[in-house]
ZAMARGU-4260 file (C-alpha; in steps of 0.2 Angstrom, whole numbers, plus 5000, padded with zeros to 4 digits):
<rodrens>
0) 4922/4958/5182 | 4922/4977/5185 | 4916/4987/5171 | 4929/4997/5161 | 4931/5016/5165
5) 4925/5021/5148 | 4910/5028/5140 | 4894/5018/5142 | 4881/5021/5129 | 4865/5012/5133
10) 4849/5012/5122 | 4856/5023/5109 | 4847/5017/5092 | 4856/5019/5075 | 4842/5030/5070
15) 4846/5042/5084 | 4865/5040/5080 | 4863/5046/5062 | 4849/5058/5065 | 4838/5048/5053
20) 4822/5040/5053 | 4824/5021/5055 | 4818/5009/5041 | 4811/4993/5049 | 4812/4976/5042
25) 4793/4977/5041 | 4794/4993/5030 | 4809/4989/5018 | 4819/4975/5012 | 4838/4974/5011
30) 4852/4970/5000 | 4863/4955/5003 | 4880/4953/4994 | 4879/4937/4984 | 4895/4937/4974
35) 4913/4945/4972 | 4922/4943/4956 | 4940/4946/4954 | 4944/4957/4939 | 4960/4947/4935
40) 4949/4932/4930 | 4945/4942/4914 | 4963/4942/4908 | 4967/4932/4892 | 4973/4914/4895
45) 4992/4914/4897 | 4993/4931/4905 | 5000/4932/4922 | 4986/4934/4934 | 4996/4946/4945
50) 4995/4959/4931 | 4986/4974/4937 | 4968/4975/4932 | 4955/4988/4937 | 4936/4989/4938
55) 4932/5008/4938 | 4916/5014/4929 | 4903/5000/4927 | 4887/4999/4916 | 4875/4985/4910
60) 4866/4981/4895 | 4848/4985/4894 | 4843/4967/4900 | 4855/4968/4914 | 4863/4952/4909
65) 4880/4959/4904 | 4891/4970/4914 | 4903/4982/4905 | 4917/4991/4914 | 4933/5001/4911
70) 4950/4993/4915 | 4962/5008/4914 | 4979/5000/4916 | 4973/4987/4903 | 4967/5000/4891
75) 4952/4990/4888 | 4933/4989/4890 | 4928/4972/4899 | 4913/4962/4896 | 4906/4950/4909
80) 4891/4938/4907 | 4880/4941/4922 | 4866/4930/4917 | 4869/4920/4932 | 4874/4933/4945
85) 4881/4919/4956 | 4893/4914/4943 | 4900/4928/4933 | 4909/4923/4917 | 4921/4934/4907
90) 4915/4937/4889 | 4929/4947/4882 | 4940/4963/4882 | 4940/4976/4869 | 4957/4984/4867
95) 4956/5003/4865 | 4973/5009/4862 | 4971/5022/4876 | 4965/5024/4893 | 4946/5021/4896
100) 4939/5034/4907 | 4921/5029/4907 | 4908/5019/4898 | 4889/5019/4895 | 4879/5006/4886
105) 4864/5007/4874 | 4853/4995/4864 | 4867/4990/4852 | 4883/4998/4857 | 4894/5002/4871
110) 4901/5020/4871 | 4918/5022/4880 | 4928/5038/4883 | 4946/5035/4878 | 4960/5047/4884
115) 4975/5048/4871 | 4983/5064/4878 | 5002/5065/4876 | 5002/5077/4891 | 4992/5089/4901
120) 4994/5102/4888 | 4991/5092/4872 | 4974/5085/4877 | 4966/5072/4866 | 4953/5058/4866
125) 4939/5050/4857 | 4922/5041/4859 | 4925/5023/4855 | 4909/5015/4849 | 4909/4996/4852
130) 4896/4984/4845 | 4889/4973/4858 | 4888/4959/4844 | 4906/4954/4842 | 4913/4967/4854
135) 4922/4976/4840 | 4925/4995/4838 | 4914/5002/4824 | 4919/5020/4826 | 4931/5032/4834
140) 4923/5049/4836 | 4935/5064/4841 | 4929/5072/4857 | 4941/5087/4855 | 4950/5084/4872
145) 4953/5072/4886 | 4936/5063/4891 | 4931/5059/4908 | 4913/5054/4912 | 4901/5047/4898
150) 4882/5046/4899 | 4869/5040/4887 | 4851/5048/4887 | 4837/5036/4893 | 4829/5037/4875
155) 4845/5033/4867 | 4847/5049/4857 | 4862/5057/4864 | 4879/5053/4872 | 4886/5067/4883
160) 4905/5067/4888 | 4913/5078/4901 | 4929/5083/4893 | 4939/5087/4908 | 4957/5091/4901
165) 4963/5088/4918 | 4975/5099/4927 | 4993/5094/4932 | 4994/5092/4950 | 5012/5095/4950
170) 5011/5112/4942 | 5008/5127/4953 | 5003/5115/4967 | 4988/5110/4955 | 4979/5127/4956
175) 4969/5131/4941 | 4967/5139/4928 | 4978/5127/4918 | 4974/5127/4899 | 4967/5120/4889
180) 4949/5122/4896 | 4937/5108/4896 | 4920/5107/4889 | 4904/5096/4886 | 4904/5085/4871
185) 4888/5079/4863 | 4886/5066/4850 | 4869/5063/4842 | 4863/5045/4839 | 4852/5038/4826
190) 4839/5024/4828 | 4853/5011/4828 | 4863/5020/4841 | 4877/5026/4828 | 4883/5043/4831
195) 4877/5054/4816 | 4890/5068/4820 | 4905/5057/4823 | 4916/5069/4813 | 4908/5085/4820
200) 4905/5083/4839 | 4894/5097/4846 | 4904/5107/4859 | 4896/5116/4873 | 4907/5130/4880
205) 4907/5130/4899 | 4919/5145/4901 | 4914/5160/4910 | 4901/5151/4922 | 4911/5147/4938
210) 4918/5160/4950 | 4933/5149/4952 | 4944/5149/4937 | 4930/5153/4924 | 4942/5152/4910
215) 4946/5134/4914 | 4931/5123/4917 | 4935/5105/4921 | 4919/5095/4919 | 4920/5079/4930
220) 4904/5069/4929 | 4888/5069/4918 | 4871/5062/4921 | 4855/5063/4909 | 4837/5064/4915
225) 4822/5059/4905 | 4820/5077/4898 | 4837/5075/4889 | 4845/5087/4901 | 4862/5083/4907
230) 4869/5089/4924 | 4888/5092/4923 | 4899/5094/4939 | 4914/5105/4937 | 4923/5098/4952
235) 4939/5109/4953 | 4928/5124/4949 | 4915/5120/4963 | 4901/5122/4950 | 4887/5113/4943
240) 4878/5116/4926 | 4862/5109/4918 | 4863/5108/4899 | 4849/5105/4886 | 4856/5091/4875
245) 4845/5095/4860 | 4850/5113/4859 | 4866/5113/4868 | 4861/5128/4879 | 4865/5130/4897
250) 4848/5129/4906 | 4855/5134/4923 | 4872/5135/4932 | 4877/5138/4950 | 4891/5137/4963
255) 4891/5120/4972 | 4894/5131/4988 | 4901/5125/5005 | 4895/5113/5018 | 4900/5110/5036
260) 4902/5094/5047 | 4902/5094/5066 | 4911/5082/5077 | 4921/5072/5065 | 4939/5066/5064
265) 4950/5080/5057 | 4967/5079/5066 | 4982/5072/5059 | 4983/5059/5073 | 4979/5041/5067
270) 4963/5040/5076 | 4944/5038/5072 | 4939/5051/5085 | 4928/5066/5084 | 4942/5078/5085
275) 4934/5093/5078 | 4923/5100/5064 | 4924/5107/5047 | 4916/5123/5042 | 4911/5131/5025
280) 4922/5118/5015 | 4919/5119/4996 | 4909/5104/4991 | 4919/5101/4974 | 4906/5087/4969
285) 4912/5072/4959 | 4898/5060/4954 | 4881/5066/4951 | 4864/5056/4947 | 4846/5062/4944
290) 4833/5057/4957 | 4819/5063/4945 | 4818/5076/4932 | 4819/5091/4944 | 4831/5084/4958
295) 4849/5077/4957 | 4862/5071/4970 | 4880/5074/4971 | 4894/5065/4980 | 4906/5079/4987
300) 4922/5070/4986 | 4932/5086/4984 | 4949/5090/4976 | 4962/5102/4980 | 4952/5114/4990
305) 4937/5105/4996 | 4927/5089/5000 | 4913/5092/5012 | 4913/5073/5016 | 4895/5070/5012
310) 4882/5071/4998 | 4869/5084/4993 | 4852/5084/4985 | 4849/5099/4973 | 4835/5105/4962
315) 4839/5112/4944 | 4838/5130/4951 | 4853/5126/4962 | 4844/5126/4978 | 4851/5114/4992
320) 4836/5103/4997 | 4847/5092/5008 | 4865/5090/5014 | 4871/5075/5023 | 4883/5085/5035
325) 4892/5073/5046 | 4882/5057/5042 | 4894/5048/5030 | 4908/5052/5043 | 4898/5045/5057
330) 4893/5030/5047 | 4912/5026/5044 | 4916/5028/5063 | 4901/5018/5069 | 4904/5003/5058
335) 4923/5002/5059 | 4926/5008/5042 | 4933/5025/5045 | 4950/5029/5035 | 4959/5037/5050
340) 4974/5041/5039 | 4963/5052/5029 | 4955/5061/5044 | 4964/5077/5041 | 4961/5077/5022
345) 4944/5072/5015 | 4939/5058/5027 | 4927/5045/5020 | 4928/5054/5003 | 4911/5051/4995
350) 4915/5049/4977 | 4901/5039/4968 | 4882/5040/4968 | 4868/5030/4960 | 4849/5030/4961
355) 4838/5016/4958 | 4820/5010/4962 | 4818/4994/4972 | 4803/4987/4981 | 4793/5002/4976
360) 4805/5014/4984 | 4818/5026/4976 | 4835/5022/4984 | 4851/5033/4984 | 4868/5024/4985
365) 4883/5034/4990 | 4900/5026/4989 | 4914/5030/5001 | 4930/5028/4991 | 4941/5028/5006
370) 4929/5020/5019 | 4925/5005/5007 | 4907/5006/5010 | 4891/5011/5001 | 4877/5020/5011
375) 4860/5017/5005 | 4846/5030/5008 | 4828/5030/5004 | 4822/5046/4995 | 4807/5054/5004
380) 4806/5069/4994 | 4813/5078/5009 | 4826/5072/5021 | 4832/5055/5015 | 4831/5040/5027
385) 4846/5029/5030 | 4842/5011/5026 | 4858/5001/5025 | 4877/5000/5026 | 4885/4989/5013
390) 4903/4984/5014 | 4913/4984/4998 | 4931/4979/4993 | 4945/4992/4992 | 4942/5008/4982
395) 4923/5007/4977 | 4923/5018/4962 | 4908/5015/4950 | 4891/5008/4956 | 4876/5003/4946
400) 4858/4999/4951 | 4849/4986/4940 | 4831/4986/4947 | 4824/4974/4934 | 4835/4961/4941
405) 4835/4966/4959 | 4854/4969/4958 | 4866/4982/4964 | 4884/4982/4958 | 4900/4990/4964
410) 4916/4991/4954 | 4931/4992/4966 | 4947/4998/4958 | 4962/4996/4969 | 4973/4982/4963
415) 4990/4975/4969 | 4994/4957/4969 | 5009/4961/4979 | 4999/4968/4993 | 4986/4955/4993
420) 4973/4967/4986 | 4964/4963/4970 | 4951/4974/4960 | 4933/4966/4961 | 4916/4968/4955
425) 4904/4965/4969 | 4885/4960/4967 | 4871/4963/4980 | 4854/4956/4979 | 4838/4965/4985
430) 4826/4956/4995 | 4834/4950/5011 | 4823/4951/5027 | 4837/4959/5037 | 4855/4965/5034
435) 4869/4953/5038 | 4882/4967/5039 | 4888/4976/5049 | 4892/4963/5063 | 4899/4976/5075
440) 4893/4994/5077 | 4898/5007/5090 | 4886/5017/5101 | 4887/5036/5102 | 4899/5044/5114
445) 4889/5058/5122 | 4904/5067/5127 | 4909/5069/5109 | 4893/5069/5100 | 4899/5055/5088
450) 4900/5036/5087 | 4915/5028/5096 | 4928/5026/5083 | 4936/5009/5081 | 4944/4996/5069
455) 4959/4984/5068 | 4952/4973/5081 | 4966/4961/5084 | 4961/4950/5099 | 4946/4944/5109
460) 4943/4939/5127 | 4927/4934/5135 | 4920/4940/5152 | 4920/4925/5163 | 4903/4929/5171
465) 4893/4937/5157 | 4890/4927/5141 | 4886/4942/5131 | 4901/4953/5136 | 4917/4952/5126
470) 4933/4963/5126 | 4943/4967/5111 | 4959/4977/5108 | 4965/4987/5093 | 4983/4985/5086
475) 4996/4997/5081 | 4987/5005/5066 | 4980/5018/5078 | 4990/5030/5089 | 4981/5025/5105
480) 4979/5007/5110 | 4962/5003/5117 | 4952/4990/5125 | 4934/4989/5119 | 4919/4982/5128
485) 4907/4973/5116 | 4889/4968/5120 | 4884/4953/5109 | 4867/4950/5115 | 4860/4957/5099
490) 4864/4958/5081 | 4874/4968/5076 | 4885/4967/5092 | 4888/4984/5100 | 4904/4992/5106
495) 4897/5001/5122 | 4913/5007/5130 | 4932/5008/5129 | 4947/5012/5139 | 4964/5019/5132
500) 4979/5009/5138 | 4991/5022/5146 | 5004/5024/5159 | 5018/5012/5153 | 5036/5016/5149
505) 5033/5012/5130 | 5021/5024/5123 | 5018/5015/5106 | 5009/4998/5108 | 5004/4985/5096
510) 4991/4975/5105 | 4988/4958/5098 | 4981/4948/5113 | 4970/4951/5128 | 4964/4939/5142
515) 4954/4943/5157 | 4964/4941/5174 | 4955/4932/5188 | 4962/4945/5200 | 4955/4960/5190
520) 4960/4969/5175 | 4968/4961/5159 | 4983/4953/5152 | 4988/4961/5136 | 5001/4955/5123
525) 5010/4969/5113 | 5019/4963/5097 | 5037/4971/5096 | 5047/4976/5082 | 5066/4976/5084
530) 5068/4987/5068 | 5058/5000/5077 | 5065/4997/5094 | 5048/4991/5101 | 5049/4978/5114
535) 5039/4962/5115 | 5028/4966/5130 | 5017/4956/5141 | 5006/4969/5151 | 4995/4969/5166
540) 4983/4983/5165 | 4968/4988/5176 | 4950/4989/5170 | 4954/5008/5167 | 4968/5004/5155
545) 4982/5009/5167 | 4997/4999/5165 | 5002/4990/5181 | 5016/4980/5175 | 5027/4978/5160
550) 5035/4961/5157 | 5049/4958/5145 | 5057/4942/5138 | 5075/4937/5143 | 5087/4948/5135
555) 5096/4933/5126 | 5080/4928/5118 | 5076/4946/5113 | 5092/4945/5103 | 5084/4931/5093
560) 5067/4939/5090 | 5060/4945/5074 | 5046/4956/5068 | 5032/4944/5070 | 5030/4941/5088
565) 5017/4941/5102 | 5000/4936/5095 | 4988/4931/5108 | 4988/4929/5127 | 4978/4917/5139
570) 4978/4916/5158 | 4976/4898/5164 | 4976/4887/5179 | 4988/4872/5180 | 4995/4862/5194
575) 4988/4874/5207 | 4997/4889/5198 | 4990/4904/5189 | 5000/4905/5173 | 5000/4916/5157
580) 5003/4908/5139 | 5008/4920/5125 | 5008/4914/5107 | 5022/4920/5095 | 5016/4921/5077
585) 5031/4915/5067 | 5048/4908/5068 | 5062/4918/5076 | 5081/4916/5072 | 5084/4902/5084
590) 5068/4892/5080 | 5069/4877/5069 | 5060/4879/5052 | 5041/4877/5055 | 5042/4879/5074
595) 5036/4894/5084 | 5037/4897/5102 | 5023/4897/5115 | 5029/4907/5130 | 5023/4902/5147
600) 5025/4916/5161 | 5023/4912/5179 | 5018/4929/5188 | 5022/4921/5205 | 5041/4920/5202
605) 5042/4930/5186 | 5049/4916/5176 | 5047/4911/5158 | 5046/4894/5151 | 5044/4889/5132
610) 5037/4875/5121 | 5037/4873/5102 | 5022/4873/5092 | 5023/4864/5074 | 5016/4875/5061
615) 5007/4868/5045 | 5017/4871/5029 | 5009/4884/5017 | 4996/4876/5005 | 4992/4891/4995
620) 4997/4891/4977 | 5002/4909/4980 | 5015/4904/4993 | 5016/4915/5008 | 5018/4910/5026
625) 5008/4902/5041 | 5008/4908/5058 | 4998/4910/5074 | 4985/4923/5078 | 4977/4919/5095
630) 4978/4907/5109 | 4963/4903/5120 | 4962/4893/5137 | 4950/4879/5136 | 4954/4874/5154
635) 4964/4860/5161 | 4979/4865/5152 | 4971/4864/5135 | 4971/4878/5122 | 4963/4882/5106
640) 4975/4890/5093 | 4971/4901/5079 | 4982/4896/5064 | 4982/4905/5048 | 4991/4909/5032
645) 4993/4927/5026 | 4983/4925/5010 | 4966/4931/5006 | 4953/4929/4993 | 4954/4913/4982
650) 4973/4912/4988 | 4967/4909/5006 | 4971/4890/5011 | 4974/4889/5029 | 4962/4897/5042
655) 4960/4884/5055 | 4958/4881/5074 | 4970/4868/5081 | 4971/4862/5099 | 4985/4857/5111
660) 4987/4852/5129 | 5001/4856/5141 | 4997/4841/5152 | 5012/4831/5154 | 5023/4844/5146
665) 5035/4855/5156 | 5040/4871/5148 | 5059/4873/5147 | 5069/4888/5152 | 5077/4898/5137
670) 5093/4890/5131 | 5086/4872/5135 | 5079/4860/5122 | 5061/4865/5120 | 5048/4851/5121
675) 5036/4851/5106 | 5017/4850/5109 | 5006/4839/5099 | 4993/4848/5090 | 4976/4842/5084
680) 4966/4849/5070 | 4949/4855/5076 | 4940/4866/5064 | 4942/4874/5047 | 4936/4892/5048
685) 4937/4896/5029 | 4919/4892/5026 | 4914/4904/5039 | 4925/4917/5032 | 4918/4915/5015
690) 4899/4916/5020 | 4899/4934/5017 | 4902/4932/4999 | 4916/4945/4999 | 4935/4943/4997
695) 4940/4930/5010 | 4948/4941/5023 | 4966/4936/5027 | 4967/4940/5045 | 4956/4931/5057
700) 4964/4938/5073 | 4953/4936/5088 | 4946/4920/5096 | 4937/4917/5112 | 4925/4906/5122
705) 4911/4915/5130 | 4905/4911/5148 | 4891/4901/5141 | 4902/4891/5130 | 4901/4899/5112
710) 4916/4900/5101 | 4917/4918/5094 | 4929/4924/5080 | 4934/4941/5074 | 4944/4948/5059
715) 4956/4962/5059 | 4951/4975/5046 | 4969/4984/5046 | 4961/5001/5049 | 4954/5001/5031
720) 4971/5005/5025 | 4973/4995/5008 | 4961/4983/5015 | 4943/4979/5013 | 4938/4986/5030
725) 4926/4973/5035 | 4925/4967/5052 | 4917/4950/5054 | 4912/4944/5071 | 4907/4926/5069
730) 4898/4914/5081 | 4906/4897/5077 | 4894/4888/5088 | 4897/4878/5104 | 4916/4877/5109
735) 4913/4858/5112 | 4915/4857/5093 | 4934/4858/5097 | 4934/4842/5107
</rodrens>
């Protein structure tokens, strides 16, 4: 098989890829995800589990055995028993009568910021003091404005609140100043943790500090060190202040400045390519966390004018000790987690940051809100070392290190039952010998100085001669359709080359199937969409991606077609002929209910024949549909079929491989009665999909049999668009298991 005309990237290590020192397994241990807990499970009995629930800011009790987080749409603080991290159990919800913005936990109480503002001008809110014994509210302390972040000092003497009094994004294009100004609120706590100044909060005036809108400081996030100094980010003002809590005096303050990132995606095209660079972009930091009493780290999410797509380490004098530049962007690209729809805005959008000590090393955890991952770095006192890439669910917002229990926790806030995305709390355990994720990474493209961007892998094919070489395609999420070459000889597998499919009459393709052709090149199946005037296409392409032939279905059949069409293609030999089988995902207008077509193309006489495949009925309690995702030739007219429902998480019920044989079956011309193939259940792949302890992914899309007889499965991550973003490449064992 000729190699693709692509970009071959041999021997480029991940440490070189990210410009970081590698941390070997001998030097450090790793985190392994051990549990994913849907927030809807905390709803009271009888409440519809489709109700929107959110896990946003998360904290833990001192013993680390109870997790506490904010549920904004539910206007509640949620308590979860984490005594057994493998089996989280809801403890209760405390109704707040307003929107919780943040929470911190002391020895006796939880402290929640509650927004009760009528509008952007009439800002109001309070600190709700919640007893851990009984979960009742014992006090409501007026914070004199709309709270955002809440922090409690390590010694339990102070609670600090960033009173943002946030701007109206629809007013004057969101540009500040917009009154009222925000401030820092300080509550003093007695030995029991009760605020002693509940009726007389101490206010720290932060006006006049920033160069940007000095009359309208908008504090975003707070963190407190062991010296009872609080660092405050003023995100929209692009400013940072350090305040002494005992005196309420501003110790230091400085601009957050700007940062640049080279060779990253910046164009509005929906691609994960290094299309340009950003220069001198305002950081506009969001979350902040102390590394020690002299240094802290910010996640530079940005707001309306900024977002440098990275994180920065500072000292209290305002000196930049380290800036990550393009590292977060390149991590997203290399691991298939790049949010291409956000490339022209703020990219991976680092928003959260946490610090914790594990295995004798201080680690920095940086959340990518849009890329759905956490980057783990080791603090060295100078340039931090990249350690590990952790997948999360959708919209990782809050994170929490619990070193005493070797746990790291992420709160994922995006929730929509209708879109099959539910808010989650994810737990990771420290102590693994090696990371189990990612399963696929890309090598560096030397021409662009960045990793090969990829995602939405929708089909697999095996090289017929090399047991360690696979080919994959990306679907319509991206503007360009691509064929990727994967080297699976090591873990993680590596994307080492790609070719862009081009030269056809139809510019936009939705590749859902790939098969290696014995005479060179590939067969590709492109799913059509009658509503968008996209044809259902079988394509013959060269190894360079150039389209050699576009093959369409009979016109009378096209008239009966629907949105869910071509999903998998397989070249095969039968009765001395070379034929091509194409799987149609769901029923078309002319199909009996529960029957889908397998289309058989004969390249010799350019004819089509068809058979019917009987689908399983949906089994999920959440309903949905069942369809086909892949077809793989097993030789002698036998095929493995990937059959799945469209449900994920606990609703997933059918993710399976069935087999069929065309021996003795004659495909019929369209318009004739179609024969029905007999299918045989071969393998349930739900257990394999659940092994990662995350949300069970609803789209196993690619399946192939390697030259040495291994059965390999890949999932489609939907381009990290309202989807977890994980790509799982799973070795299901010898293909003989299907017999």
